[in-house]
C-alpha positions in Angstrom: 3.0 20.0 8.0 -0.5 19.9 9.4 -3.3 18.1 7.5 -6.4 16.2 8.3 -4.7 13.0 7.1 -1.5 13.4 9.2 -3.4 14.8 12.2 -5.6 11.7 12.2 -2.7 9.3 11.8 -0.9 11.1 14.7 -3.9 10.6 17.0 -5.7 14.0 16.8 -9.4 14.1 16.6 -10.7 15.8 13.5 -14.1 16.9 12.2 -14.3 14.1 9.7 -12.2 11.0 8.6 -9.6 11.7 6.0 -9.9 9.9 2.6 -7.4 8.5 0.1 -7.5 5.3 -2.0 -5.1 2.5 -2.8 -4.2 2.5 -6.5 -5.5 6.0 -6.8 -2.6 7.3 -8.9 -3.8 5.8 -12.2 -6.1 3.1 -13.3 -9.5 4.9 -13.2 -8.3 8.4 -14.0 -8.9 9.7 -17.6 -5.9 12.0 -17.1 -3.7 9.0 -16.3 -5.0 7.0 -19.3 -4.2 9.9 -21.6 -0.6 9.8 -20.3 -0.4 6.1 -20.9 -1.2 6.5 -24.5 2.3 7.9 -25.0 4.3 6.5 -22.1 4.9 3.0 -20.8 4.3 2.4 -17.1 7.9 1.7 -16.3 9.1 4.7 -18.2 6.8 6.9 -16.2 8.1 5.4 -13.0 11.7 6.3 -14.1 10.9 9.9 -15.2 10.8 12.2 -12.2 8.5 14.8 -13.9 6.0 12.1 -15.0 6.2 10.2 -11.8 5.5 13.3 -9.7 2.7 14.3 -12.1 1.0 10.9 -11.8 1.4 10.9 -8.0 -0.4 14.2 -7.7 -3.2 13.6 -10.3 -5.7 12.2 -7.7 -5.4 15.4 -5.6 -6.9 17.4 -8.4 -9.0 14.7 -10.1 -10.5 13.1 -7.0 -10.0 15.6 -4.1 -8.3 13.1 -1.8 -6.5 14.2 1.4 -3.2 12.5 0.6 -1.0 11.4 -2.3 0.8 8.0 -2.5 4.0 7.7 -4.5 3.6 6.4 -8.0 5.9 3.4 -7.9 5.6 -0.4 -7.6 6.2 -3.0 -4.9 8.6 -5.0 -7.2 11.4 -2.4 -7.2 13.0 -4.3 -4.3 13.5 -7.6 -6.2 14.7 -5.5 -9.1 17.4 -3.9 -6.9 18.2 -7.4 -5.6 19.2 -8.5 -9.1 16.0 -9.9 -10.6 15.3 -8.4 -14.1 11.8 -6.8 -13.9 9.7 -6.3 -16.9 6.1 -5.1 -17.2 4.1 -6.8 -19.9 0.4 -6.2 -21.0 -0.5 -9.2 -18.7 1.4 -7.9 -15.7 4.9 -7.9 -14.2 7.4 -10.8 -14.3 11.1 -11.5 -13.8 13.2 -12.8 -16.7 15.4 -14.6 -14.1 12.8 -15.4 -11.5 13.8 -17.4 -8.5 13.6 -21.2 -8.6 15.0 -24.1 -6.6 18.7 -23.4 -5.8 18.8 -20.0 -7.5 18.5 -17.6 -4.5 22.3 -17.3 -4.2 22.2 -15.0 -7.2 20.6 -12.2 -5.1 22.7 -9.1 -4.4 21.3 -5.8 -3.3 22.4 -2.8 -5.3 21.0 0.3 -3.4 21.8 2.7 -6.3 19.1 1.0 -8.4 16.5 2.7 -6.2 18.0 6.2 -6.5 15.6 7.3 -9.2 12.7 6.8 -6.7 14.3 9.2 -4.2 14.6 11.7 -7.1 10.9 11.1 -7.8 10.0 11.8 -4.1 12.0 15.0 -4.0 10.4 16.2 -7.2 7.0 15.4 -5.9 7.7 17.2 -2.6 8.7 20.3 -4.6 5.2 20.3 -6.3 2.8 19.0 -3.7 2.3 22.1 -1.6 0.3 21.1 1.5 -0.6 17.6 0.4 1.0 14.8 2.6 3.0 12.2 0.6 2.8 8.4 1.5 5.7 6.2 0.6 5.5 2.4 0.5 7.1 -0.9 -0.2 5.9 -4.5 -0.5 5.7 -6.7 2.6 8.3 -9.4 2.9 6.0 -12.3 2.1 4.3 -10.6 -0.9 7.7 -9.6 -2.3 9.0 -13.1 -1.8 6.1 -14.6 -3.7 6.4 -12.4 -6.7 10.2 -13.2 -7.0 9.3 -16.6 -8.3 7.0 -15.3 -11.1 8.7 -15.9 -14.4 5.5 -16.2 -16.3 3.1 -13.3 -16.1 0.1 -15.4 -17.1 0.5 -17.6 -14.1 -1.3 -15.6 -11.4 -1.0 -18.1 -8.6 2.1 -18.3 -6.5 2.1 -22.1 -6.3 5.9 -22.4 -7.1 6.8 -19.9 -4.5 4.5 -21.4 -1.9 5.9 -24.9 -2.6 9.4 -23.6 -2.2 8.4 -21.9 1.0 7.1 -25.1 2.5 9.9 -27.3 1.1 12.8 -25.0 1.9 12.0 -23.2 5.1 15.6 -22.2 5.9 16.4 -20.9 2.4 13.0 -19.0 2.3 13.9 -17.3 5.6 17.2 -16.2 4.1 15.5 -14.7 1.1 13.0 -12.9 3.4 15.9 -11.6 5.5 17.5 -10.2 2.3 14.2 -8.6 1.3 13.9 -7.1 4.8 17.4 -5.6 4.7 16.9 -4.1 1.3 13.5 -2.7 2.4 14.9 -1.1 5.5 17.5 0.7 3.4 14.7 1.7 1.0 12.4 3.0 3.8 15.2 5.1 5.3 15.9 6.8 2.0 12.2 7.4 1.3 11.9 9.2 4.6 15.0 11.2 4.1 13.7 12.2 0.6 10.5 13.6 2.1 7.7 11.1 2.6 5.5 11.9 5.7 3.8 8.5 6.1 4.9 5.0 5.1 2.6 2.0 4.2 3.7 -1.6 4.1 1.6 -3.6 1.5 1.4 -7.2 2.6 -1.2 -7.9 -0.1 -0.7 -11.7 -0.1 -0.6 -12.1 3.7 -3.4 -14.6 3.4 -1.3 -17.0 1.3 -0.2 -18.8 4.4 -2.1 -19.4 7.7 -2.3 -16.4 9.9 -0.5 -18.0 12.8 2.4 -19.0 10.5 2.6 -15.5 9.2 2.5 -14.2 12.8 5.3 -16.5 13.8 7.6 -16.4 10.8 7.0 -13.2 8.8 5.5 -10.6 11.1 8.8 -9.9 12.9 10.3 -8.9 9.6 7.3 -6.7 8.7 7.7 -5.1 12.1 11.4 -4.4 11.5 10.5 -2.6 8.2 7.7 -0.5 9.8 9.8 0.3 12.9 12.5 1.7 10.6 10.0 4.4 9.5 8.7 4.9 13.1 12.2 5.4 14.5 12.7 8.2 11.9 9.6 10.0 13.0 7.5 8.8 10.1 3.9 7.6 10.7 3.2 4.0 9.6 0.3 2.0 8.1 0.4 -1.8 7.8 -1.9 -3.5 5.2 -1.9 -7.3 5.9 -4.6 -8.3 3.5 -6.6 -11.4 4.5 -4.8 -11.6 7.9 -8.1 -12.6 9.5 -7.9 -13.3 13.2 -4.2 -12.5 13.0 -5.3 -8.8 13.5 -5.4 -9.6 17.2 -1.6 -9.5 17.2 -1.4 -6.0 15.8 -0.3 -3.4 18.4 1.3 0.0 18.3 4.7 -1.5 18.6 4.2 -2.7 15.0 2.4 0.3 13.4 0.3 3.4 14.0 -2.6 2.3 11.8 -3.6 -1.0 10.2 -5.5 -1.2 6.9 -8.5 -3.6 6.9 -9.5 -5.5 3.9 -13.1 -5.8 2.7 -13.7 -9.3 4.0 -14.2 -8.1 7.6 -16.6 -5.6 9.2 -14.9 -2.6 10.6 -16.5 -3.1 14.0 -15.1 -6.7 14.2 -11.7 -5.4 13.2 -11.9 -2.7 15.9 -12.6 -5.4 18.5 -9.6 -7.5 17.4 -7.0 -4.8 16.9 -5.2 -3.1 19.9 -7.1 0.1 20.7 -3.9 2.1 20.5 -3.7 1.3 16.7 -6.0 3.2 14.3 -7.9 1.6 11.4 -7.9 2.4 7.7 -10.3 1.0 5.1 -12.3 -1.1 4.2 -14.7 -0.2 1.4 -15.1 -3.1 -1.1 -14.1 -1.4 -4.4 -16.8 -3.3 -6.2 -19.4 -1.1 -4.4 -18.5 1.5 -7.0 -20.5 -0.7 -9.5 -23.6 0.1 -7.5 -26.0 2.9 -8.5 -25.4 6.3 -6.8 -28.3 5.8 -4.4 -27.0 2.3 -3.4 -23.5 3.8 -2.8 -25.0 6.5 -0.6 -26.9 3.9 1.4 -23.6 2.0 1.9 -21.9 5.2 3.1 -24.6 6.0 5.5 -24.0 2.6 7.2 -20.5 3.9 8.1 -21.8 7.0 9.9 -21.9 5.4 13.4 -18.5 3.9 13.0 -17.0 7.2 11.9 -18.8 9.1 14.6 -17.4 6.9 17.4 -14.0 6.2 15.9 -11.9 9.3 15.3 -8.8 7.1 14.6 -10.1 6.0 11.2 -9.0 6.8 7.6 -11.5 6.1 4.9 -10.0 3.9 2.2 -10.6 0.8 0.2 -10.2 -2.8 1.3 -8.0 -3.3 -1.7 -7.1 -1.2 -4.8 -9.4 0.2 -7.5 -10.5 -2.0 -10.3 -9.7 -0.5 -13.7 -13.2 0.0 -15.0 -14.6 1.9 -12.1 -16.3 5.3 -12.9 -14.1 8.0 -11.4 -17.1 10.3 -11.1 -18.6 8.0 -8.6 -15.3 8.1 -6.7 -15.4 12.0 -6.8 -18.9 11.8 -5.3 -17.8 9.5 -2.5 -15.0 11.9 -1.6 -17.4 14.8 -1.6 -19.9 12.9 0.6 -17.1 12.3 3.1 -16.1 15.9 3.1 -19.6 17.4 3.4 -21.1 14.8 5.8 -21.8 15.9 9.4 -19.9 13.2 11.3 -21.3 14.4 14.6 -17.8 14.7 16.2 
């Protein structure tokens, strides 16, 4: 399949940057909220018809250039034996990890079969729209596995365990990586055309420690997709100066969070790796003229850098006006980028 998104990811120069958004399949869309009136989040994930419908909603509602699978990063711990539930305050595990409990983990690949069914159903429906698959990064997944109370948003128990029990932590991260590799292989076989690794809590530890201890595992997961001919995007949020260690042996594109200017990121990252991001989602709270002024500041970057995908520096906030998002997508598509 040829598309502006896949062509850009594969290194081709296009007339404009492609655009999609993290957390686009839900949250801000009225069509998604209507579905949620009658369906629980987890039930929608488990239903191939509903999961594929939600995955494709942003194509029609926002006009984006790619779909991302409607799923969750916590399906890997679920498949490793932790009982995942989604409450009104967020996800938690009824048997979350604690000191000495990691031996209970046992990967059951069949627990992920419903997701491959969802992918195949989406592929049937999506026509010419590329589909992005994903999973959580090894550190982010590790941190969530210690959450037994959804009201506790910090990861202090997991971080304490990580520093106190380095050897055991690495064993857990190895298990996460092995399960994630199996998951990625099956996502690609089921029909995804690009894979993104979400290391949302990369900044929970110093960047040099992440680089030394965790990045090799992230690379293994990403390389699994690359070896199967699937393009890759890595999102190490708050990686800071660690971006200097990102090269094309790790990923094709790296997603930049909103704490860093794109020009600074471009100077840090290997020039063989493309960039994605990094609009601060809170900019959608601006007035329309202010949003347009912000977009205009990106013109020079977009003109010079053809290896750039327009996206957010993190996911949508729930109360963002989706009409402002539609206008941003339209601006990107109609702007003369001078390429």
